[in-house]
N, C-alpha and C positions, 0 to 999 in steps of 0.2 A: 106579305112583302118579303122577298128574299134579297138580302144585300150582304155581300162579303161572306157568304156562306151561312148567314144568320137569318132565321125566320123571326120577323119582328111584329107579328100580329099582337094586338093589344087585348087584354082581358076586357070583357063586356062592361064591367063596372067602371073601369078606367076610362073607356071610350065615352060612356055616358056622362061621366063626371066632367068631361071637358066641353060640354055644351051647356053647362048651367048658366053661364054668362055669355050669351051670343053677342057678337059685334059685327059691324060691317067690315068685311075683309077686302082689302084693295092692295094694289102694288104701288111702288114708288114711281114718281113722275120721271119719265125718261130724260127730260131736260133739266132735272133738278140737280142739287149737289151730289157728288159721289159719296157713297156710304160704305164703310167697312164694318163688318161684324166680328168682334173678338170673342172667341168661345174657349174658355179654359175647360179642359176635359181630362179625366183620368178614369179609364175603364168604363167608358160610356158608349161602346160600340152599338149596343142594342137600342139606345135612345136616339142616336143621330139620324136614323131614317125618318122618324117622326118630326124631328127638328127641320130636316131638309124639306119635307113635304109641306110644312107650314111657312117656310121662308118666303117672303114676298119677292116678286120679280123686281129687278132693278137694283139689287145689291151689287156693288162694284167688286167687292172682294170679301171672301170668308177667310179669317185667320184663326186657325185652330192651334191652341197651345197645349201640347200633350205633356201630362205629368208622369211620364215614364209608365204608360199603361201596360198592363200584363195581358190584356185582350187585344183584339185587332181594331182598336179605335182608329188608328191612323189609316189603315187599309180601307176601312169603311168610309172614312171621311174623303179619301181620295177617289173612291168609286162614286160617291154621292156628288161631290163637287170637284170635277177634274182639275180646275184651276186653283184649288184651295192652297193657301200658304200654310204649311205645317212647321211649327216651331217646337223645339224640345226644351223643357224647363231646365235651367242651369242650377236652380236651387229647389226648394219645396214650398208648397203652399199656394193658395189661390192668388194672393197678392203678387207673388213673383210671376205667376202666369199672366196676370193682367198687365204688369209692368212690361214684360216682353212683348205682349201683343200690342199694347199702345205704342210702344217704341217703333213697331214695324209699320204702323198705319201711315199711308201716304195720301189718303183721301180727305175730303172736306169734313166729314162727320164720322165719329166713332160710336159704335153701339157695343155695349157689354151685356152678355146674356149667358146664362148657365146652360150646360149641355144635357142636363138630366131630364128635360121635358117639363119642368115645373113652370117655365116661363114660355109664353106663346110668341114665337117670332112674328105672328100676324099682327102684333101690336106695334111693331117697329115703325110703320108709317105715322102713327100718332106721336111717337117720340120725335120723329123728324119734323112733324107739323109744329110742335112746341118750339123747336129751334128756329124754324123758318118764321115763326111768329115773334121772335125777338129774344128768346131765352139763350143763354150761353151754355147752360147745363140743364138737362131734363131728367128729373129724378122720378123713377117709378115708385108708386106707393100702393100698397094693398089696403091702406086704411083711410084713404081719401074717398070722396064721393065717386062711385063708379068702380072702385077697386074691390078686392076681396081675396080670400084664401080658403081653400078646402084642405090645406095641409098643415097650417100652423096649429100647434097645441096650445092649451090654456097657459101652460108654464112658459112657453116661448113667447106667447103674446104678452104676458105679464112682464117678462124680462125686457122685451122690446119697448114696452110702454115706459118702463123705468129708465131705460137708456135714452129714449126720446126726450123724456122730461129733463133728465140730467143735462143733456146736450143743449136743449132749448133754453134751459135756465142759465147754463154756463156761458153760452155764446150769444143769446138773444135771437136764435134761429126760430123757425117755425116748422121744422120737419115733422111729418106725420108718420114716417116709416124710415128710421135711420138705417136699419140693417138689411135692406133689400137691395139686391145687386143687379137689378135691371135698370140701366141708366144709359144716357146718351149725351154727347157733348160735341161742340165744334172742336175739331182737332187742334185748332190754334190755341186752345187753353190747356193743352196737355202738360206743358212745362210747369204749370201751377201745382199740379199734384205731386211733383218731385218724387216719383216712384223710382226705385233703384232696380233697373233691369239686369245689372250685373254683367258678368262675362263668362266665357267658357271655362275659365280657370277657377270659378267658384266651387265650393264644396257642395255636391248635389244634395247632401243631407242637411245642409245649413238652412236655418230659417231666420232671416233678419227681421228687424222691426218693420212692419207693413207687409210682410210676406204672407200672413195668415188671413183669416176671415175679417180681421179688423180693418182691412184695406178699404172696405166700403165706407166705414165711419171716417177714416182718415181722409178719403177723397171728399166726402160731404163737408167736413169741417174746413178743409183747405179751399174748397170752392167758395164757401161763404166768406172766409177771411180775406180772400182775394177780391171780393166785391162782385163776383159773377152774378148775373141775372139768372135766377133759378126758378124753374117751374116744376110742379109736381104733376105727373101724368098717372091717371088711374091705371092699375094693372091687376090682373087676376093670377094668383098663384095656385097651381094644382100640385098634387103629390107627385114626387119623382116617379118615373115610369118603372124603373128597375133598381134593385139593390137598395142599400141603406145610405143615408146621408153621411157625409164626412164631417158634418158640423157637430161639435161637442158644446152643448149649450153653456155648461159651467165654465169650461176652460176658455172658450172663445168669448163668452160674455165678459170674463175678467180681462181679457186682452182688449176688448172694446172699451171697458172702463179705464184701463191704463192709457189707451189712445186719447180718450177725452181729456184726461188729466195732463198727459204729456203735450198735446197740442196746445193746451191752454198756456202752459209754461213757455212754449216756444213761439207763441202767437206774435206775429208781427204784421201790421197792416201794410208795411212797405216792402217786405221781403219778396212776396209773391204778388204784388199789386198788379192787376191786369190792365193793360192798355186797351180799353174797350173801343175808344174812337177809331184807333188804327184797325182793330179787328173788324169793326162794322164796315169800314171803307172797303176792306177786302171781301167781305161777305155780301156787299150791296147787290151784286148781280143776282144772288139767290133770293135775298129778302125782297127784292123788287119784283120777283116773279111769283108772288103770292097768288094762289088761286081763290082767295077769298074764304078760306076755311077758317071757321071760328073754333078755337080749342075750348071745349067745355071742361073747365077745371076751376077749383076755388082760387081766390086771390091768396097768394102766399107771401107772408112777410119774411123775406129772406135776404135782406140787404143790410149792410152795416149801418146805413142811415135810417133804417126803419121804414123806408119808403115802400109802399105796396107795389107789387108788380103782377099784373094779370096778363097771361099770354093770350093774345088775340091778334089775328092777322088782319090787315087792312083789306077792306072789300074792293 
């Protein structure tokens, strides 16, 4: 495939790797809620064609947040998605990119996905299913039944397990995969995350609290503290298509630990408490259009009351 002057054919072993866990591929319902996909990207021009090829039909808007790429990421994105909304980061870090992207969303549902090819856009309809089945926040998980990873190392898996255990112990949550960034939520819960999108006057080299990879942990904890209904969606992670990961396990792991501690100190069940009845009244037109799809996922104990919530649509 030739896009933006780049040949993007994949090595045979990478292509084979991506069919280890096959699933039914489908598009979004044309009469369903409008969905935006937020994609943080920095120097990912070669990976974007694969992402575009796997993107289901029915996505209302693609929002690409560019981290001042040195390659032609932006040009390739505009060629692949002529209507793409491209934003330039005003600071640095994945958290800042997500904050900018979330702030620009004007649709009913927001999806966050990486640009490196490690997350399959073909799974998006299953995240939307979880939201239509009653969840406020759909959390992707590599470690729940049906998920998996051919990318995570033993060291990272061990670290993730420690961070999961610490968070679940500290907050009473039941997350199986704290540090995975493939998630979806009804856009009306966006304010709960309280991410700082900043302004054009910000120092581009500055990284504020929440601007780094710790953003995923911060979102997960604030979603729980606000009393959101959370469902875990099985997801499969593949190795990134090109280049090296920007994640530093030690540095970013320590930032996650600091986030867990800092959010515990700042914890308030009232500050970001979610008005769920009001939100459900606004979403009713979508929830009432269920096609009878049952979401196969484990029951997740992820509410402050300890009440179990299983995402399952009415037939």
